[in-house]
Every structure is written in structure tokens, then in C-alpha cells.
C-alpha positions in Angstrom: 6.4 -26.9 3.5 10.1 -27.3 4.2 11.9 -24.3 5.5 13.2 -22.2 2.7 15.6 -19.2 2.1 13.8 -16.2 0.7 15.2 -13.1 -0.9 12.9 -10.1 -0.5 13.7 -7.1 -2.7 12.0 -3.7 -2.1 12.8 0.0 -2.4 11.3 0.7 1.0 10.7 -0.9 4.4 9.6 0.0 7.9 13.2 0.0 9.0 14.9 1.9 6.2 13.7 4.5 3.8 9.9 4.8 4.0 7.8 6.1 1.2 4.3 4.6 1.2 2.3 1.5 1.6 4.9 -1.0 0.4 7.0 -0.5 3.5 4.6 -2.0 6.1 3.5 -4.7 3.6 7.1 -6.0 3.0 8.3 -5.7 6.6 5.2 -7.3 8.2 5.0 -10.0 5.6 8.7 -10.8 6.2 8.1 -10.9 9.9 5.2 -13.4 9.5 7.3 -15.6 7.1 10.2 -15.6 9.6 7.8 -16.5 12.4 6.9 -19.6 10.4 10.6 -20.6 10.6 11.7 -19.5 7.1 15.0 -17.6 6.5 14.1 -14.2 5.1 16.7 -11.8 3.7 15.4 -8.4 2.9 17.4 -6.2 0.5 16.5 -2.6 0.5 18.0 0.9 0.2 18.9 3.3 3.0 21.3 6.1 3.7 24.2 3.8 4.6 25.3 0.3 4.1 24.1 -1.8 7.1 23.2 -5.3 8.0 20.9 -6.1 11.0 18.4 -8.6 12.2 14.9 -7.3 13.0 12.1 -9.6 14.2 14.0 -12.5 12.8 14.5 -11.0 9.4 17.9 -10.3 7.9 18.0 -6.8 6.6 20.6 -5.9 4.0 20.6 -2.1 3.6 22.3 -0.6 0.6 23.5 3.0 0.6 21.9 4.7 -2.4 22.5 8.1 -4.0 19.0 9.7 -4.1 19.9 12.4 -6.7 18.5 12.5 -10.1 15.2 11.1 -11.4 13.4 8.0 -10.0 14.6 5.7 -12.8 18.2 6.7 -12.3 17.9 6.1 -8.6 16.4 2.7 -9.1 19.2 1.8 -11.6 21.8 2.6 -8.9 19.7 0.7 -6.2 19.5 -2.4 -8.4 23.3 -2.3 -9.0 23.9 -2.1 -5.2 21.4 -4.8 -4.5 23.1 -7.1 -7.0 26.5 -6.7 -5.4 25.1 -7.2 -1.9 23.2 -10.3 -3.0 26.4 -11.9 -4.3 28.0 -11.4 -0.9 25.0 -12.8 1.0 24.6 -15.7 -1.3 28.3 -16.6 -0.8 28.0 -16.6 3.0 24.4 -17.8 3.5 24.1 -20.3 0.7 21.7 -20.6 -2.3 18.3 -19.0 -2.2 15.1 -21.0 -3.0 13.0 -18.1 -4.2 13.2 -14.3 -4.7 10.3 -12.0 -4.2 10.2 -8.4 -5.6 7.7 -5.6 -4.9 6.6 -3.3 -7.8 8.8 -2.2 -10.6 11.7 -0.8 -8.6 13.8 -4.0 -8.2 12.9 -5.6 -11.5 16.3 -5.1 -13.1 18.2 -6.8 -10.3 15.7 -9.7 -10.2 16.1 -10.3 -13.9 19.8 -10.1 -13.7 20.0 -12.7 -10.9 17.6 -14.9 -12.7 19.7 -14.8 -15.9 23.0 -15.5 -14.0 21.9 -18.1 -11.4 18.6 -19.4 -12.9 16.8 -18.4 -9.6 13.1 -17.9 -10.0 11.3 -14.8 -8.7 7.8 -13.8 -7.7 6.6 -10.3 -8.3 3.9 -8.5 -6.3 2.2 -5.6 -8.0 1.0 -3.0 -5.5 -0.1 -0.6 -8.2 0.6 0.2 -11.9 2.1 3.3 -13.6 -1.3 3.6 -15.4 -3.2 3.6 -12.1 -0.8 6.0 -10.4 -1.3 8.4 -13.2 -5.1 8.4 -12.6 -6.0 5.6 -15.1 -4.1 7.0 -18.0 -0.8 6.2 -19.7 2.0 8.8 -19.3 3.7 10.0 -22.5 7.0 11.1 -20.9 10.1 8.9 -20.9 10.1 8.0 -17.2 6.5 6.8 -17.3 7.2 4.7 -20.4 10.4 3.2 -18.8 8.5 2.4 -15.6 5.7 0.7 -17.6 8.3 -1.3 -19.5 9.8 -2.6 -16.3 6.4 -3.5 -15.0 5.8 -5.5 -18.2 9.3 -7.1 -18.0 8.7 -8.1 -14.3 5.4 -9.7 -15.2 7.0 -11.5 -18.2 10.1 -12.8 -16.4 8.6 -13.7 -13.1 7.4 -17.3 -12.3 4.3 -16.1 -10.5 2.6 -12.7 -10.1 0.7 -11.6 -7.0 -1.8 -8.7 -7.0 -3.4 -7.3 -3.9 -7.0 -7.1 -5.2 -9.3 -8.2 -7.9 -9.3 -4.7 -9.4 -5.5 -4.7 -9.7 -5.5 -8.3 -11.0 -7.7 -7.3 -13.9 -5.7 -4.2 -14.4 -2.3 -5.9 -14.8 -3.9 -8.7 -16.9 -5.4 -6.1 -19.3 -2.4 -3.8 -19.5 0.5 -6.3 -19.5 -1.3 -9.4 -20.9 -0.2 -11.6 -18.0 -1.8 -15.0 -18.3 -4.3 -16.2 -15.7 -2.1 -19.2 -14.8 0.6 -16.9 -13.4 -1.8 -14.6 -11.4 -2.5 -14.9 -7.7 -4.7 -12.6 -5.6 -3.4 -12.1 -2.1 -4.7 -9.1 -0.1 -2.7 -6.7 1.8 -2.9 -6.7 5.6 -2.1 -5.0 8.9 -1.3 -6.1 12.4 -4.7 -6.2 14.1 -4.8 -3.8 17.1 -2.1 -1.6 15.6 -4.4 1.4 15.2 -7.0 1.2 18.0 -6.2 3.4 21.0 -8.0 4.7 24.0 -8.0 8.4 23.5 -10.3 11.3 24.2 -11.5 12.5 20.7 -12.3 15.9 22.1 -8.7 16.4 23.3 -7.3 15.6 19.8 -9.8 17.9 18.2 -9.2 20.8 20.7 -5.4 20.5 20.0 -6.1 21.5 16.4 -8.6 24.2 17.2 -11.6 22.1 16.4 -14.7 22.1 18.7 -14.8 18.7 20.5 -18.4 18.1 19.5 -17.9 18.7 15.8 -17.9 15.6 13.6 -14.6 15.0 11.7 -14.0 13.4 8.3 -10.5 12.0 7.9 -8.4 11.7 4.7 -4.9 10.2 5.0 -2.7 9.4 2.0 -0.8 10.9 -0.8 -2.2 14.2 -2.0 -2.2 13.1 -5.7 -4.6 13.0 -8.5 -4.9 9.2 -8.1 -6.1 9.5 -4.5 -8.8 12.1 -5.3 -8.3 14.7 -2.5 -9.8 17.3 -4.8 -13.0 15.2 -5.0 -13.2 15.2 -1.3 -12.8 19.0 -1.0 -15.5 19.6 -3.5 -17.7 17.1 -1.7 -17.0 18.8 1.6 -18.4 22.1 0.3 -21.7 20.2 -0.5 -21.7 18.6 3.0 -21.2 21.9 4.7 -24.3 23.4 3.1 -26.3 20.8 5.1 -24.3 20.5 8.4 -21.3 21.7 10.3 -18.3 19.4 10.2 -14.5 19.5 10.0 -12.3 17.8 7.4 -8.8 16.7 8.3 -6.5 15.9 5.4 -3.1 14.3 6.2 -0.5 13.8 3.6 1.9 15.5 1.1 1.9 15.4 -2.7 1.6 17.5 -5.8 -2.1 18.3 -5.2 -1.8 19.7 -1.7 -1.5 23.4 -2.8 -4.2 22.9 -5.4 -6.6 21.5 -2.8 -5.8 24.2 -0.3 -6.6 26.9 -2.9 -9.7 25.0 -3.9 -11.0 25.0 -0.3 -10.5 28.8 0.0 -12.1 29.3 -3.4 -15.1 27.4 -2.3 -15.3 29.3 0.9 -14.6 26.4 3.2 -11.0 27.0 4.1 -11.8 27.2 7.8 -13.4 23.8 7.7 -10.5 22.0 5.9 -7.4 21.3 8.0 -4.4 20.3 5.8 -1.8 18.8 8.1 0.7 17.8 5.5 3.1 15.0 6.5 2.3 13.8 10.0 4.2 11.2 12.2 2.5 7.8 12.9 1.3 8.8 16.3 -0.6 11.8 15.0 -2.2 9.7 12.2 -3.2 7.1 14.7 -4.7 9.7 17.0 -6.8 11.0 14.2 -8.0 7.5 13.2 -9.4 7.2 16.7 -10.7 10.7 17.0 -12.5 11.0 13.7 -16.1 10.0 13.0 -15.4 8.4 9.6 -12.7 7.9 7.0 -13.1 9.0 3.4 -11.2 7.2 0.6 -12.1 9.1 -2.6 -9.6 7.5 -4.9 -9.8 7.6 -8.7 -7.7 4.4 -8.8 -7.0 2.3 -5.7 -5.1 -1.0 -6.2 -5.9 -2.0 -2.6 -6.6 0.6 0.0 -4.6 -0.1 3.2 -6.2 3.0 4.8 -9.5 1.0 4.8 -8.0 -1.7 7.0 -6.6 1.0 9.3 -10.0 2.6 9.6 -11.6 -0.7 10.5 -8.9 -1.5 13.1 -10.1 1.8 14.8 -13.7 0.6 14.3 -14.5 3.5 12.0 -16.8 3.3 9.0 -15.5 4.2 5.5 -17.0 6.2 2.7 -15.1 5.1 -0.4 -15.2 5.6 -4.1 -16.1 2.6 -6.3 -12.4 2.3 -7.1 -12.0 0.7 -3.7 -12.9 -3.0 -3.8 -12.7 -3.8 -0.1 -15.8 -2.0 1.2 -19.1 -3.9 1.4 -21.8 -1.3 0.7 -23.9 -0.4 3.8 -22.2 -3.2 5.7 -18.6 -2.1 6.4 -19.0 1.4 4.8 -20.6 3.3 2.0 -19.6 3.1 -1.7 -19.9 6.3 -3.8 -19.2 7.1 -7.4 -16.0 9.0 -8.2 -17.7 12.4 -8.2 -18.3 15.0 -5.5 -22.1 14.8 -5.3 -22.1 11.0 -4.7 -19.2 11.3 -2.2 -21.1 14.0 -0.3 -24.3 11.8 -0.2 -22.2 9.0 1.4 -20.6 11.4 3.9 -24.0 12.8 4.9 -25.5 9.3 5.3 -22.8 8.3 7.7 -22.7 11.6 9.5 -26.4 11.3 10.2 -25.4 8.2 12.3 -27.1 5.7 10.1 -25.4 2.5 11.1 -22.1 4.2 11.8 -21.0 2.1 14.8 -22.3 -1.1 13.2 -20.4 -0.6 10.0 -17.1 0.1 11.9 -17.5 -3.1 14.0 -18.4 -5.2 10.9 -15.2 -3.9 9.2 -13.2 -4.9 12.3 -14.6 -8.4 12.2 -13.7 -8.7 8.5 -10.2 -7.4 9.2 -9.5 -10.0 11.9 -10.8 -12.9 9.6 -9.3 -12.0 6.2 -6.5 -9.5 6.5 -4.2 -10.8 9.2 -0.6 -11.5 8.4 -0.6 -15.2 9.4 -3.2 -15.9 6.8 -1.5 -13.8 4.2 1.9 -15.4 4.8 0.4 -18.9 4.4 -1.1 -17.9 1.0 2.2 -16.4 0.0 4.0 -19.6 0.9 1.7 -21.5 -1.5 3.0 -19.2 -4.3 6.6 -19.9 -3.3 5.9 -23.7 -3.2 4.5 -23.6 -6.7 7.5 -21.4 -7.9 10.0 -23.8 -6.4 8.3 -26.9 -7.8 8.1 -25.4 -11.2 11.8 -24.4 -11.1 12.8 -27.9 -10.0 10.9 -29.5 -12.9 12.4 -27.2 -15.4 15.9 -27.7 -13.9 15.4 -31.5 -14.0 15.8 -31.8 -10.2 12.6 -33.9 -9.7 13.2 -37.7 -9.6 
């Protein structure tokens, strides 16, 4: 494919404001595209206006007022992105394709498309329905976000989803036709998580006996991610064996889960660390015995790849499509007794090391950024070709 100019639009990145899983996806995908020789301009929000080149990617950071609700914030962000895009387009030249991530930049993408007839690709990383625990929100912000998800799916030339589960979800909710849908998985930089550490030292630092097995949860403490299911499952596990549970992350369910643990009499076995810096999270990936992903809805599950990179087995709910049962982890139903059964199975050592190694092998083969960038370029190629035909640029 000829070298193209790509405009990437996102509300977060690794080098600006970081919120969740979109930031590593966007930055590392952009790095991989730039490494293939393409010109990537990444438009994102930050605390100040700033342009810089990072790993060959042109970052255009727009200062955004973060007061008010999320919809108001994204309206201001889209206005700022539009103005900055005009300046960059004037100096760098015309773009070949734009690529937005989730609903946040949909307004600016539609505005640019209408004014300059530039096509855009939209990646769904999740849906408002899924983030609300597989239910539609009836408040105005949820309705507006859902509308923008629909609008982005309708106006985009192509739609990327990160898993089969999410593909079926957006197809069902927003009636996006099959011919527009692509499934391209998320990825991580292989080797990013694995570290040589002494697990006992990490455990001791948090007052945990070095010989006790540790179950790790890391992610948003939200209904969607199911931390309450894990706490209830932990109570069942602790009736059978001694273990410790480390839960990393912030969210609206943190206080609920802490109270739940004390109510169940397992407060001393559940360690709620809240937000933790990357180094702490990586230490725990390497020090734990297994990783639990008890999500009620999981569009992809980047934490599974991170666990595999550390050669750790995963116990996941059946909302997580990545895990191959008893090969790279154990799949449980979305209820505490089933999750507890899976945790006990792995804690008994039944294939624990083998499952972690099999997961790592799969990670290297399927979820590396070079492969993901190549598949994304196929989407761009189709988008550009379709645009050229519609514009009458094909001889």
C-alpha cells in the first residue's frame, strides 16, 4: 500500500490525558502505523495546547476545559479538534483517511466529512449499553452517547470492533450492516509486562505472607467489570483455602465492594489498592498466581493479554471471548459460585503454568501490533478505494 496520511482522533492517549484502555490501543497502533512509513497525526485532548512528535507520530494536543458533564466536555473537545485539524491540514496537506475511537470524537469526524468529503473509520471499543452492564440508560447523557454511537456507525465508511462479541453487539444495537464491519483485536507490546521480580517481596510489602496465593483483579471498579462478583466468589474460595485477593482500580463500586467484603467477613483477605501506578500494576501481574476477569460485559479484555504476557492463567467470565477454556485459562458463568469453582481449580495447580504459557504463545502469534497494524491498513485501503470511486477519481 502507498504511504498515506492518517488522522487519528481520540479522547485519550498514552502521552496526554489517560483514562482507560483506549489510550494504549491508540498510541501503540499509531506507533506501528508510523513504523510502516505512514504519516500519522494524532488529535487528542490535554491540559494545554501542544504539538510534539513521539515515536514518529505527530501529536496535536488540544487544551480542554474538563468542567461539566462528559457530553459537554466532548462537545468542547470536538470544537477544539476541528480548529486544530484545519491548521494541520493547511500546513501538512490533505489527509487520506481519518480514524476515530469510540463515540467521543464522532461530532468532529462528521463535521470534517461534511465539509471536506473525507472518509472516516470508527473503532468501537465498547458500547454505552455494555458499559451500563448490558442495559440501556434512560438518562439524557446515556441517550445522547448512544445516539453518537449510532451516528458514528452510520456516517463512517467502515467500522472496526475488537472482538466477535462486540461485533454482534453493535450490529444488533445499531443495525450496522455486515459489509461495513471488521473484527480486529486489541493488542499489547509483547514483553511489556513480564519482569523478573521476587513475588514474596511484593507480597510482603503489602503485608501478605509470601507463601499465600494471590488472585489479582485490575480494572475499573464498575458494575460492568463485576468486582462484586469476585468479592462474593472470594468468600466461597476462602471457605476451602487460605488466599489473598488484590483489587486494583477506582470506580463507583469500590466502596460497595469494600463494604461487601467486610459484611462477608473477608475484609482481611481483600486488598483494595485503588488507583495504582503502572509499575505497581506490573509488579502484581508478576507476583500473583492468577488473574480474574469477572466482567458482566467485556468488549475485549486487554487485561487478559497482560496476564498472558506475565505467563499467568486467567479465570474469566463467559463475557470474555479471548480465553480458551482449560487451555489458556478457565471460563466461568457470570455468577459467584461458578467463578469460585474456576479460582479453586487454578489455585489447586491444575495446569496453572501450562495455561499461562499457552496464553503467552497465543499473544505472540495473534495480538502483536505489527499484525494489527497490517489488518488496520487493509481497512484504510478499502476506505480510500471506496472514496475514490464515489468521488470519481478512478480512471
